[in-house]
N, C-alpha and C positions, 0 to 999 in steps of 0.2 A: 504494500500500500504506500501511496505518496499523498501527503496532505499539503495543499498549497494555500498559503496566506502570509502576508508580510511579517506578522509578529505573533509569537506564542508566549503568553505571559499571564500572570495572576491578577492583572489589573482590572479585568472585566471585559464585557462585550465579546466580540468574535475572537479577540485575542485569548480570552480565558477558555472559550469553547475549543479552540484549536489546541490549547495546552492540555485540556482534559482528554481530548481525543488521542493525543500523542501518548499520554500516560497510560491510557487504556490499551491501546494497540501495541505499545512497546513490548509487552510481555506475551503477546498473542500471535504476532506475525512480523516478519521483517518490515520495518516502517521507515520512511524517509520524510523529512520535513523540508519543503522547498519554501524558503522564506528568508527574511533579513536577519531576524534575531529570535532567540529562544531563551527566556529568562524566567526562572533558572533552567539550566539545561536538563533535559529529560534523558536519563540513562538508557542506553540501548538504541537511541534514535540516530539514524544517519542524517546529517544536516547538509543539504545543498544550499550554500549561502548565496543569496541574491542581494547585490549591493542596494543600499537605500538610495532612492532618488531624491531630487530636490525640487522645490516649487510646489505650491498648493495645487496647481492644475496639472503639472507634468508628472507628479509622483505616481498617481495610479496608472497612467498610461505607460510610464517607464517600467513599473513592476510587471505589468502584463507582458511586455516584450521580453524582459530579462528572465521572468519565470518560465516563459515558453522555451527559451534557449536552454535553461537548466534541465527541463524535462527530457531533452535529447539523450542525457546520460543514463536514464532509467532503463530497466529491463522492460521488454514488451509484455511481460507478465504482470507488471505493476498496475494496480487499479488506482487511477488518479482521482482524488477527491478535491475538487476545486471549491473554495469557500466564498467566492465573490467575483463580480464582473471585472474587477481589477486584477484578477488572476488568470493564468493560462487555463483555457477550458479543459476539463477532464471528462472522463466517461460519466462521473458522478458530480453533480452540482449541488452542494449543500448551501441552499439559499437562505440568507438571513435578512435580506431586505430587497425591495423592488423599487429602485430609485424613481422610475417613471410613475409609480403609484403615489409616492410621496409628493412629487411635483404637480400632480393634478389636483391636489387638495385645494379647495376654494379658500378665499379669504386672504388676509394679509398676515405675514409672519415677520417677527423680528430677526433681522440679520445684523448682529451687533445692536446698536441703539436705534437703527433705522427700520421702519416697517416697509416690507417689500411685497407687492402683489404676486399672485401665482404666475401671471404672465411674465413679469420681469424676473422672477426666480429662474425660470427656464432659460432666460437669456444670459445669465451669469456664466462666465467661462468654465468654472469648475463643473457646474451642473451640465453644461453642454458636453463636456468631455466625458462625464460619467454616463450620460445617456447614450453617447456614441459607443462606449465600451459595452454597455448593457445590450444594445441592439445587436452588436456583433456577437456577443456572448451567447445569446439565445437564438438569433435568427440565422446568422451565417454558420454557426457551429451548434446545431440542434443537439441537446443533451440526450443521452441514452436513458438517464435516470436522474430524477431530481428529488432531493429531500427538502421539503418546505417545513417551516416551523408552525404554520397555522393554516386553517381553511381559507382565511382571507388571502394569504399569500398565494395559495394554490389558485384561487380565483383570479388574482391579479396576473399571474404568469400565463394562464390560459387566455385571458381577455387581451392583454397588452402585447404578448409575444407569440401567441399561438402554440405554446408548449402543449404537447399531447397530455390530456388529463390522466390517461392510464400510466404515464411515465412518472407521475408525481406521487410521492408518499409523504404524508404529514407526520412529522416527529417533533414534538415539543422539546425545548431545551431543558436541561437538568440542573442539578446543584450537587455540590460535594457535601455529603452529610457530616464529614469530619470537620469541615470549616463552618458550615451553616447549621446551627442547632440551637434549640431552646436552652440546652445546658450551658452553652457559651454565653448566651444572653443573661441567664440567671447568675452565673459565676462572676462575670466581669462588668456587668452593667454599671454599678455605682462607681467603681474606680475609673471607668472610662468617662462617665459623665463629669466626675470631678476634674479629670484631666482636660476635658473640653470646656470647662467652665459653665456647665449647665446647672443653673440654680435648682434647688429642690422644688421650688414652686413653679418652675418653668416646664412647658411641654416643648419637646424638640420635634419639629417636623423635618424629616429628611427628604431632600431632593437629590437623588443619585443619578447623574446623567452627564455625558460628555458634550451634549448639545443642549443649549438653553432654549432657543426659540421653538425647535421641533418638539421638545418634551414639555412645553407649556409653562415655563418658569414665570412669564409675565402674567399668565392667567392665575397662577398660584398667588402672586403678589397682590393682584387685584382682589382676589377672593378674601385674602387675609385683611386687606384694607376694609372690606365690607364688614368683616367680623370685628376688626379693631380690638383684638385681644392682646393686652399688654404682657400676658404670661406665655405667649407663643413665640418661639424663635425658629428660624429656618437654618438648617445646616446643609450646606451644598457640598457635595463630593463629586469631582469631575475635573476635566482639564480646562474647562471654559470659566474664566473669571467673570462673575456676575456683576462686578462693580459698576460697569457702564449702564446696565439695565436697572440696577438698584437706584442709581442716581437719576435716571430718566423717570422712574416710578416716583421717586421722592419729590421731583418737581411738580407732580400732579397731586401730591398730598402725602398722608401718613404711609409709612411702610414698616413692616416688622423688623426686628433685629435679625440681620443676615450674616452668617459666618461661612466663609469659603475655606475649604480644607484642601483643595487641589486633588490630584489623583492619589490613590493609595493601594498598596498590595494587601491591605487588611480591611476591606470594606465591611467584613463581619463585625468589626468593633463599632462601626457607626450604626449598623443594624441593632446592635445590642444597646447602644446608648439612646437611640431615638424612641419616641413614643408612637409615631406613625410615619409611614413613608407615603408621600403624595406625589404622584406622577401624572399630571393632567395632559398626557401626550396627544399630539395631533396625529402622529403616525408611528405605529409600533408593531412590526410584524410579529414579535413575540414579547420580549421584555424580560431578559434574564434576571434583572434586579428584583422583579416582582416575586418570582419563585424563591430566590435566595432570601429575601426579606421574610416571606411567609414561613420558610423553613426555620428561621431563627425565632419565630414568635412575634414578628413585627407586623402589626396590622397595616393594610395597604388600601389606599384610595387611588384608583386609576380610571382611565376612560375605556369605553366600549371598543375603541379602535385598537387597543392592545391585544395581541394574540393570546396573551396569558390571562386575559380578564376572566375567562370562565372559571379559573381557580380562585378568583376573589369572590367568595360567596358572602351572603349577608351575615354569616357567622364570624368571618375574619376580616371583612373590609367593606368597601362601598365602590360602586361603579358609576361613573359620570357618563351620561348619554351624549352631551354636547361638549366637545373639548374646548369650544370657544367661550362657553358661558361661565364667567366668574361668579354670576349670581347662583347658578346651580351648584357650583363647587362650594361656595360659601354656605349654602343651605345644608349641604352634606356635612361639611366640617363643623357646623354649629352643633349638631347632635352627636357627631362621631367623636369629637375631641373632648368628650366627658371621660374622666378617669375610670369610672365603672364600666363604660362601654369599651374603652381601650383594653382594660384588663380582661374582659370576657373574650374580646377578639384575639388578644394575644394568646390565650389558652387554646383557642380553636385553630389558629393559623397553621401550625406544623402538619396537622393531619390532612390539610387541603392539598398538599403537594408531596405527600409521602411516596407516591408512585413515580416521582420524577427524579429520584436519586440517579446520579450519572451512570453507575454501572448498569442499571436497568435500561436507561435511555440509549447508551452506547451499545449495549447488547442488541437492541432492536436495530440500530443503525448498521451494525456489522452483519446481522442476519439479512437485512434488505439488500445490502451491497453484494454480498457473496452468494446469496441464492440467485440474485439477478445475474451475476457474472458467471454462474455455473461453477464456482470454485468451492473448495472445502471451507467450512466455517472456522477451522483452526489451522494453525501452521502445519 
């Protein structure tokens, strides 16, 4: 097997999924990682290093070209699992988002402090480059097999790129039960809250995302302004600095106390410290952070657009129907951010995702790939 993606790491997103897959397959069959970096290194994995490109627009195009060259050194028996349109196409496409589906969303979104319409988003150079890669990935190189993370993603691939429905299998993402558990939350919660400076009388609302506008950060700020609760703070984990958006929101009125923590290899600590995770996302094919948070006992509020929203039941969270409605989100939070409600939701959360532990999910991935390929299921 060969897995193609720029980075395999513990920081979250597709990077974490790639790393979990490498860990799983390393002991089961000869496995190659075609990518730029693997941190920490997975023992037993062959690494075909692909140099990192430069430039916000050129980087994904460059990785596609360089990863394609790297595949030439593989055996013809290798099953290539490609994890995105910026990667060399493989027999198996493990799809984690459909960029064209995101760009057709109506309304205006924040790009930095500026609001941009759907029409103009499509005209931005990076979006044009990613769309071109995606068209080539699915239309010029039709996949033999696709792993989609949700039914919505399946529908998007069929509608937008004509992918054969029978070639698509829906497999939700998973979580590592050794990292994400209610036991970790119980054991370390108070000391992590002390370290972060969360007062005993405060409720910490976690916003965990590397993108602010797509994940609904401004909707969250507007909803909390409507609540105007002085005992609620927002803890932001991700690579995007929210300072510009917070300043823009403050110019319109009151905003809650916002703390940005950057990226972290220990997101489980923030799940343990928070009282609820709120992700009012506009477009989310799955939402890895949703199942990780639930696994730790952290109640979740997200939108119906999130592929993982079916796991957010009334027992452990709330689902927002309109991602653009700060009023709807405020009404949800008004009742949900009650300590007794949060305590009950926290107790119920882990059971909602128990079937999504990575060994079970990756076992299904392996079975789908190798039954389809006509290969043996083990080395």
